[in-house]
TIVO-2410 file (N, C-alpha, C; in nm, 3 decimals):
# residues 134
REC num residu      c1      c2      c3 atome chaine
REC   1      M  18.721  13.042   0.136     N      A
REC   1      M  18.784  12.916   0.196    CA      A
REC   1      M  18.694  12.781   0.142     C      A
REC   2      A  18.811  12.705   0.090     N      A
REC   2      A  18.733  12.584   0.062    CA      A
REC   2      A  18.681  12.471   0.171     C      A
REC   3      L  18.561  12.413   0.122     N      A
REC   3      L  18.517  12.317   0.222    CA      A
REC   3      L  18.613  12.239   0.270     C      A
REC   4      H  18.679  12.165   0.210     N      A
REC   4      H  18.780  12.079   0.280    CA      A
REC   4      H  18.912  12.128   0.361     C      A
REC   5      D  18.885  12.250   0.380     N      A
REC   5      D  18.988  12.330   0.429    CA      A
REC   5      D  18.914  12.420   0.575     C      A
REC   6      H  18.797  12.397   0.560     N      A
REC   6      H  18.719  12.476   0.668    CA      A
REC   6      H  18.749  12.379   0.807     C      A
REC   7      P  18.765  12.447   0.924     N      A
REC   7      P  18.816  12.404   1.053    CA      A
REC   7      P  18.710  12.307   1.110     C      A
REC   8      Y  18.583  12.353   1.071     N      A
REC   8      Y  18.475  12.284   1.146    CA      A
REC   8      Y  18.367  12.184   1.065     C      A
REC   9      I  18.443  12.160   0.931     N      A
REC   9      I  18.373  12.068   0.862    CA      A
REC   9      I  18.472  11.992   0.801     C      A
REC  10      N  18.424  11.844   0.848     N      A
REC  10      N  18.536  11.717   0.819    CA      A
REC  10      N  18.464  11.577   0.777     C      A
REC  11      E  18.322  11.616   0.684     N      A
REC  11      E  18.238  11.514   0.670    CA      A
REC  11      E  18.278  11.491   0.481     C      A
REC  12      A  18.218  11.385   0.467     N      A
REC  12      A  18.225  11.345   0.336    CA      A
REC  12      A  18.156  11.436   0.217     C      A
REC  13      F  18.040  11.483   0.272     N      A
REC  13      F  18.014  11.560   0.184    CA      A
REC  13      F  17.920  11.655   0.266     C      A
REC  14      I  17.815  11.775   0.236     N      A
REC  14      I  17.762  11.855   0.277    CA      A
REC  14      I  17.645  11.911   0.238     C      A
REC  15      L  17.543  11.888   0.351     N      A
REC  15      L  17.391  11.940   0.329    CA      A
REC  15      L  17.352  12.025   0.427     C      A
REC  16      N  17.302  12.155   0.431     N      A
REC  16      N  17.259  12.212   0.507    CA      A
REC  16      N  17.103  12.161   0.553     C      A
REC  17      K  17.047  12.217   0.658     N      A
REC  17      K  16.914  12.160   0.699    CA      A
REC  17      K  16.800  12.177   0.591     C      A
REC  18      D  16.783  12.302   0.503     N      A
REC  18      D  16.685  12.295   0.411    CA      A
REC  18      D  16.715  12.200   0.293     C      A
REC  19      E  16.837  12.176   0.256     N      A
REC  19      E  16.866  12.053   0.178    CA      A
REC  19      E  16.820  11.954   0.231     C      A
REC  20      V  16.852  11.886   0.331     N      A
REC  20      V  16.786  11.775   0.396    CA      A
REC  20      V  16.665  11.732   0.383     C      A
REC  21      I  16.563  11.870   0.426     N      A
REC  21      I  16.475  11.874   0.428    CA      A
REC  21      I  16.366  11.860   0.301     C      A
REC  22      K  16.428  11.925   0.182     N      A
REC  22      K  16.385  11.920   0.043    CA      A
REC  22      K  16.436  11.789  -0.016     C      A
REC  23      A  16.543  11.687   0.025     N      A
REC  23      A  16.577  11.594  -0.031    CA      A
REC  23      A  16.429  11.481   0.048     C      A
REC  24      V  16.409  11.507   0.152     N      A
REC  24      V  16.331  11.407   0.229    CA      A
REC  24      V  16.200  11.390   0.168     C      A
REC  25      E  16.159  11.554   0.162     N      A
REC  25      E  16.015  11.599   0.109    CA      A
REC  25      E  16.024  11.525  -0.030     C      A
REC  26      A  16.108  11.531  -0.115     N      A
REC  26      A  16.100  11.472  -0.258    CA      A
REC  26      A  16.073  11.338  -0.244     C      A
REC  27      Y  16.181  11.291  -0.170     N      A
REC  27      Y  16.142  11.135  -0.121    CA      A
REC  27      Y  16.032  11.088  -0.118     C      A
REC  28      L  15.944  11.169  -0.007     N      A
REC  28      L  15.805  11.113   0.016    CA      A
REC  28      L  15.713  11.150  -0.055     C      A
REC  29      L  15.729  11.267  -0.145     N      A
REC  29      L  15.619  11.260  -0.236    CA      A
REC  29      L  15.615  11.165  -0.345     C      A
REC  30      R  15.740  11.125  -0.365     N      A
REC  30      R  15.748  11.013  -0.500    CA      A
REC  30      R  15.662  10.895  -0.418     C      A
REC  31      E  15.697  10.877  -0.262     N      A
REC  31      E  15.655  10.740  -0.220    CA      A
REC  31      E  15.522  10.743  -0.149     C      A
REC  32      G  15.425  10.865  -0.221     N      A
REC  32      G  15.283  10.884  -0.185    CA      A
REC  32      G  15.237  10.952  -0.060     C      A
REC  33      Y  15.342  11.020  -0.013     N      A
REC  33      Y  15.297  11.113   0.091    CA      A
REC  33      Y  15.238  11.230   0.061     C      A
REC  34      E  15.173  11.322   0.155     N      A
REC  34      E  15.142  11.433   0.105    CA      A
REC  34      E  15.215  11.528   0.230     C      A
REC  35      T  15.280  11.640   0.215     N      A
REC  35      T  15.399  11.689   0.298    CA      A
REC  35      T  15.351  11.832   0.349     C      A
REC  36      G  15.371  11.879   0.451     N      A
REC  36      G  15.358  12.013   0.495    CA      A
REC  36      G  15.422  12.074   0.615     C      A
REC  37      D  15.453  12.203   0.653     N      A
REC  37      D  15.532  12.233   0.759    CA      A
REC  37      D  15.468  12.304   0.871     C      A
REC  38      S  15.320  12.257   0.877     N      A
REC  38      S  15.237  12.321   0.988    CA      A
REC  38      S  15.261  12.310   1.146     C      A
REC  39      M  15.368  12.230   1.170     N      A
REC  39      M  15.401  12.202   1.294    CA      A
REC  39      M  15.514  12.252   1.312     C      A
REC  40      K  15.584  12.374   1.280     N      A
REC  40      K  15.724  12.415   1.295    CA      A
REC  40      K  15.735  12.468   1.413     C      A
REC  41      A  15.624  12.529   1.460     N      A
REC  41      A  15.643  12.560   1.621    CA      A
REC  41      A  15.685  12.488   1.717     C      A
REC  42      D  15.639  12.360   1.689     N      A
REC  42      D  15.671  12.235   1.787    CA      A
REC  42      D  15.802  12.183   1.769     C      A
REC  43      G  15.881  12.212   1.664     N      A
REC  43      G  16.016  12.197   1.645    CA      A
REC  43      G  16.012  12.047   1.540     C      A
REC  44      I  15.871  12.072   1.446     N      A
REC  44      I  15.881  11.950   1.374    CA      A
REC  44      I  15.943  12.055   1.247     C      A
REC  45      D  15.997  12.002   1.137     N      A
REC  45      D  16.023  12.049   1.014    CA      A
REC  45      D  15.938  11.992   0.910     C      A
REC  46      L  15.890  11.869   0.891     N      A
REC  46      L  15.803  11.853   0.771    CA      A
REC  46      L  15.708  11.739   0.860     C      A
REC  47      M  15.573  11.770   0.811     N      A
REC  47      M  15.464  11.638   0.856    CA      A
REC  47      M  15.462  11.579   0.723     C      A
REC  48      A  15.447  11.447   0.701     N      A
REC  48      A  15.402  11.400   0.600    CA      A
REC  48      A  15.288  11.286   0.640     C      A
REC  49      T  15.197  11.282   0.529     N      A
REC  49      T  15.086  11.200   0.559    CA      A
REC  49      T  15.065  11.079   0.461     C      A
REC  50      N  15.013  10.992   0.466     N      A
REC  50      N  14.967  10.875   0.391    CA      A
REC  50      N  14.836  10.815   0.450     C      A
REC  51      E  14.779  10.709   0.368     N      A
REC  51      E  14.664  10.655   0.428    CA      A
REC  51      E  14.704  10.565   0.550     C      A
REC  52      Y  14.824  10.540   0.571     N      A
REC  52      Y  14.853  10.468   0.685    CA      A
REC  52      Y  14.948  10.536   0.811     C      A
REC  53      H  15.001  10.647   0.778     N      A
REC  53      H  15.104  10.671   0.873    CA      A
REC  53      H  15.119  10.853   0.875     C      A
REC  54      T  15.144  10.891   0.954     N      A
REC  54      T  15.152  11.046   0.984    CA      A
REC  54      T  15.320  11.044   1.040     C      A
REC  55      L  15.411  11.114   0.961     N      A
REC  55      L  15.547  11.094   0.992    CA      A
REC  55      L  15.543  11.279   1.066     C      A
REC  56      L  15.642  11.263   1.179     N      A
REC  56      L  15.660  11.391   1.222    CA      A
REC  56      L  15.834  11.388   1.218     C      A
REC  57      I  15.874  11.457   1.133     N      A
REC  57      I  16.023  11.498   1.083    CA      A
REC  57      I  16.094  11.611   1.145     C      A
REC  58      A  16.205  11.586   1.223     N      A
REC  58      A  16.282  11.688   1.261    CA      A
REC  58      A  16.411  11.670   1.176     C      A
REC  59      A  16.451  11.766   1.117     N      A
REC  59      A  16.598  11.754   1.027    CA      A
REC  59      A  16.719  11.841   1.073     C      A
REC  60      Q  16.776  11.794   1.045     N      A
REC  60      Q  16.947  11.852   1.074    CA      A
REC  60      Q  17.039  11.835   0.974     C      A
REC  61      G  17.097  11.930   0.947     N      A
REC  61      G  17.209  11.955   0.846    CA      A
REC  61      G  17.326  11.943   0.904     C      A
REC  62      N  17.447  11.914   0.810     N      A
REC  62      N  17.561  11.915   0.897    CA      A
REC  62      N  17.680  12.022   0.847     C      A
REC  63      V  17.628  12.109   0.785     N      A
REC  63      V  17.715  12.249   0.762    CA      A
REC  63      V  17.644  12.352   0.875     C      A
REC  64      S  17.769  12.362   0.950     N      A
REC  64      S  17.777  12.454   1.046    CA      A
REC  64      S  17.893  12.511   1.085     C      A
REC  65      E  17.884  12.623   1.178     N      A
REC  65      E  18.033  12.660   1.236    CA      A
REC  65      E  18.042  12.616   1.371     C      A
REC  66      L  17.943  12.528   1.418     N      A
REC  66      L  17.937  12.488   1.560    CA      A
REC  66      L  18.042  12.395   1.600     C      A
REC  67      T  18.059  12.373   1.710     N      A
REC  67      T  18.185  12.289   1.753    CA      A
REC  67      T  18.112  12.157   1.748     C      A
REC  68      A  18.223  12.056   1.780     N      A
REC  68      A  18.128  11.913   1.802    CA      A
REC  68      A  18.042  11.906   1.924     C      A
REC  69      Y  18.081  11.977   2.039     N      A
REC  69      Y  18.007  11.956   2.157    CA      A
REC  69      Y  17.855  12.030   2.125     C      A
REC  70      Q  17.892  12.132   2.046     N      A
REC  70      Q  17.756  12.234   1.995    CA      A
REC  70      Q  17.674  12.144   1.939     C      A
REC  71      K  17.730  12.083   1.829     N      A
REC  71      K  17.663  11.997   1.729    CA      A
REC  71      K  17.563  11.880   1.821     C      A
REC  72      Q  17.649  11.808   1.904     N      A
REC  72      Q  17.584  11.722   1.981    CA      A
REC  72      Q  17.458  11.778   2.064     C      A
REC  73      D  17.494  11.870   2.123     N      A
REC  73      D  17.374  11.923   2.198    CA      A
REC  73      D  17.229  11.957   2.084     C      A
REC  74      D  17.270  11.999   1.983     N      A
REC  74      D  17.180  11.992   1.906    CA      A
REC  74      D  17.123  11.879   1.863     C      A
REC  75      F  17.168  11.791   1.833     N      A
REC  75      F  17.098  11.658   1.810    CA      A
REC  75      F  17.027  11.613   1.918     C      A
REC  76      S  17.084  11.632   2.056     N      A
REC  76      S  17.015  11.610   2.174    CA      A
REC  76      S  16.860  11.678   2.154     C      A
REC  77      M  16.877  11.809   2.138     N      A
REC  77      M  16.759  11.920   2.143    CA      A
REC  77      M  16.684  11.874   2.059     C      A
REC  78      Q  16.716  11.803   1.942     N      A
REC  78      Q  16.632  11.723   1.832    CA      A
REC  78      Q  16.549  11.672   1.890     C      A
REC  79      L  16.610  11.551   1.957     N      A
REC  79      L  16.540  11.429   2.022    CA      A
REC  79      L  16.435  11.488   2.118     C      A
REC  80      V  16.451  11.568   2.189     N      A
REC  80      V  16.393  11.619   2.288    CA      A
REC  80      V  16.258  11.685   2.204     C      A
REC  81      N  16.284  11.764   2.099     N      A
REC  81      N  16.163  11.848   2.055    CA      A
REC  81      N  16.068  11.734   1.982     C      A
REC  82      L  16.130  11.622   1.939     N      A
REC  82      L  16.054  11.509   1.872    CA      A
REC  82      L  15.989  11.446   1.997     C      A
REC  83      L  16.062  11.406   2.111     N      A
REC  83      L  15.951  11.357   2.199    CA      A
REC  83      L  15.842  11.449   2.250     C      A
REC  84      K  15.896  11.576   2.281     N      A
REC  84      K  15.772  11.671   2.335    CA      A
REC  84      K  15.662  11.664   2.206     C      A
REC  85      S  15.687  11.615   2.090     N      A
REC  85      S  15.590  11.621   1.997    CA      A
REC  85      S  15.534  11.488   1.987     C      A
REC  86      H  15.566  11.390   2.045     N      A
REC  86      H  15.487  11.284   2.077    CA      A
REC  86      H  15.405  11.300   2.207     C      A
REC  87      E  15.414  11.372   2.269     N      A
REC  87      E  15.350  11.394   2.393    CA      A
REC  87      E  15.216  11.421   2.335     C      A
REC  88      K  15.205  11.528   2.238     N      A
REC  88      K  15.076  11.578   2.169    CA      A
REC  88      K  15.025  11.526   2.047     C      A
REC  89      N  15.115  11.426   2.023     N      A
REC  89      N  15.061  11.359   1.884    CA      A
REC  89      N  15.095  11.216   1.904     C      A
REC  90      P  15.044  11.129   2.009     N      A
REC  90      P  15.135  11.008   2.014    CA      A
REC  90      P  15.096  10.882   1.929     C      A
REC  91      A  15.007  10.933   1.843     N      A
REC  91      A  14.966  10.834   1.723    CA      A
REC  91      A  15.061  10.823   1.624     C      A
REC  92      K  15.147  10.923   1.619     N      A
REC  92      K  15.246  10.981   1.508    CA      A
REC  92      K  15.366  10.902   1.501     C      A
REC  93      T  15.409  10.874   1.386     N      A
REC  93      T  15.588  10.819   1.393    CA      A
REC  93      T  15.676  10.926   1.412     C      A
REC  94      L  15.778  10.924   1.492     N      A
REC  94      L  15.869  11.016   1.499    CA      A
REC  94      L  15.993  10.977   1.388     C      A
REC  95      V  16.052  11.086   1.371     N      A
REC  95      V  16.142  11.049   1.218    CA      A
REC  95      V  16.263  11.174   1.233     C      A
REC  96      L  16.385  11.110   1.263     N      A
REC  96      L  16.497  11.191   1.267    CA      A
REC  96      L  16.544  11.182   1.113     C      A
REC  97      A  16.591  11.310   1.060     N      A
REC  97      A  16.662  11.324   0.917    CA      A
REC  97      A  16.754  11.392   0.907     C      A
REC  98      H  16.884  11.291   0.873     N      A
REC  98      H  17.015  11.367   0.877    CA      A
REC  98      H  17.105  11.326   0.757     C      A
REC  99      P  17.194  11.419   0.714     N      A
REC  99      P  17.275  11.341   0.626    CA      A
REC  99      P  17.342  11.199   0.644     C      A
REC 100      D  17.367  11.148   0.553     N      A
REC 100      D  17.453  11.016   0.589    CA      A
REC 100      D  17.618  11.017   0.622     C      A
REC 101      T  17.624  11.076   0.724     N      A
REC 101      T  17.759  11.121   0.738    CA      A
REC 101      T  17.830  11.026   0.851     C      A
REC 102      P  17.943  10.973   0.865     N      A
REC 102      P  17.989  10.911   0.976    CA      A
REC 102      P  17.952  10.963   1.106     C      A
REC 103      S  17.958  11.122   1.121     N      A
REC 103      S  17.941  11.149   1.273    CA      A
REC 103      S  17.802  11.137   1.306     C      A
REC 104      Y  17.697  11.154   1.216     N      A
REC 104      Y  17.561  11.142   1.254    CA      A
REC 104      Y  17.496  10.982   1.273     C      A
REC 105      R  17.580  10.914   1.195     N      A
REC 105      R  17.565  10.749   1.215    CA      A
REC 105      R  17.607  10.729   1.339     C      A
REC 106      E  17.731  10.763   1.394     N      A
REC 106      E  17.775  10.731   1.524    CA      A
REC 106      E  17.694  10.788   1.635     C      A
REC 107      K  17.644  10.890   1.609     N      A
REC 107      K  17.535  10.991   1.704    CA      A
REC 107      K  17.418  10.859   1.728     C      A
REC 108      A  17.369  10.825   1.631     N      A
REC 108      A  17.229  10.767   1.632    CA      A
REC 108      A  17.281  10.606   1.684     C      A
REC 109      N  17.374  10.575   1.623     N      A
REC 109      N  17.413  10.413   1.660    CA      A
REC 109      N  17.437  10.431   1.840     C      A
REC 110      T  17.477  10.521   1.895     N      A
REC 110      T  17.497  10.515   2.050    CA      A
REC 110      T  17.348  10.496   2.113     C      A
REC 111      I  17.245  10.521   2.036     N      A
REC 111      I  17.125  10.503   2.127    CA      A
REC 111      I  17.029  10.438   2.016     C      A
REC 112      K  17.064  10.353   1.939     N      A
REC 112      K  17.027  10.278   1.839    CA      A
REC 112      K  16.902  10.186   1.895     C      A
REC 113      H  16.921  10.090   1.994     N      A
REC 113      H  16.851  10.042   2.057    CA      A
REC 113      H  16.693  10.118   2.136     C      A
REC 114      A  16.717  10.221   2.186     N      A
REC 114      A  16.648  10.316   2.218    CA      A
REC 114      A  16.551  10.386   2.130     C      A
REC 115      L  16.617  10.444   2.013     N      A
REC 115      L  16.584  10.486   1.897    CA      A
REC 115      L  16.450  10.373   1.842     C      A
REC 116      D  16.508  10.242   1.810     N      A
REC 116      D  16.427  10.123   1.768    CA      A
REC 116      D  16.318  10.111   1.862     C      A
REC 117      D  16.323  10.089   2.029     N      A
REC 117      D  16.222  10.078   2.100    CA      A
REC 117      D  16.121  10.176   2.090     C      A
REC 118      L  16.156  10.319   2.063     N      A
REC 118      L  16.070  10.415   2.057    CA      A
REC 118      L  15.988  10.401   1.926     C      A
REC 119      G  16.052  10.329   1.811     N      A
REC 119      G  15.976  10.341   1.690    CA      A
REC 119      G  16.028  10.443   1.618     C      A
REC 120      M  16.125  10.514   1.658     N      A
REC 120      M  16.182  10.655   1.575    CA      A
REC 120      M  16.271  10.587   1.482     C      A
REC 121      V  16.240  10.640   1.352     N      A
REC 121      V  16.269  10.624   1.206    CA      A
REC 121      V  16.377  10.728   1.198     C      A
REC 122      R  16.480  10.661   1.110     N      A
REC 122      R  16.588  10.761   1.084    CA      A
REC 122      R  16.589  10.743   0.924     C      A
REC 123      L  16.590  10.875   0.885     N      A
REC 123      L  16.599  10.893   0.711    CA      A
REC 123      L  16.738  10.943   0.702     C      A
REC 124      W  16.816  10.874   0.636     N      A
REC 124      W  16.973  10.887   0.593    CA      A
REC 124      W  16.963  10.984   0.433     C      A
REC 125      V  17.022  11.074   0.431     N      A
REC 125      V  16.996  11.148   0.290    CA      A
REC 125      V  17.168  11.141   0.287     C      A
REC 126      K  17.160  11.047   0.156     N      A
REC 126      K  17.305  11.039   0.070    CA      A
REC 126      K  17.351  11.152  -0.007     C      A
REC 127      G  17.485  11.156  -0.036     N      A
REC 127      G  17.534  11.208  -0.111    CA      A
REC 127      G  17.467  11.261  -0.237     C      A
REC 128      D  17.429  11.156  -0.304     N      A
REC 128      D  17.335  11.158  -0.426    CA      A
REC 128      D  17.224  11.183  -0.424     C      A
REC 129      G  17.180  11.252  -0.285     N      A
REC 129      G  17.000  11.246  -0.260    CA      A
REC 129      G  16.920  11.170  -0.228     C      A
REC 130      T  16.968  11.047  -0.247     N      A
REC 130      T  16.877  10.936  -0.227    CA      A
REC 130      T  16.867  10.928  -0.086     C      A
REC 131      I  16.762  10.837  -0.034     N      A
REC 131      I  16.742  10.825   0.089    CA      A
REC 131      I  16.751  10.670   0.105     C      A
REC 132      E  16.805  10.654   0.281     N      A
REC 132      E  16.761  10.545   0.319    CA      A
REC 132      E  16.716  10.538   0.448     C      A
REC 133      W  16.605  10.456   0.458     N      A
REC 133      W  16.476  10.452   0.544    CA      A
REC 133      W  16.560  10.354   0.663     C      A
REC 134      E  16.540  10.379   0.805     N      A
REC 134      E  16.627  10.308   0.891    CA      A
REC 134      E  16.508  10.287   1.017     C      A
***
């Protein structure tokens, strides 16, 4: 079945979670960060450090056969896992990494002020693989 005909996918472009992680990791390495995945057990998909920051990154892709409700629940669990990680690592910067699609932008925009108040960074992976840091 072609992706544009898939009943659960209505995005402009498709990235799975591993592709999001790889794009974010490549970007951070170019920016001078060192990366690792030592905290996967804590819901962190990637950790990146430089001399100024330690980033705890939770990623999510947009290719899945989940319903819209289940995807919202996954987004919520991603936030909860990051907040739990913050309890253990309060000096670290929490980062959400997603494909830059209208559905993820909408989810993040509904809680934008809270994310900003918490200092939670959003990394948006574009269709061409470039990253926007918000």
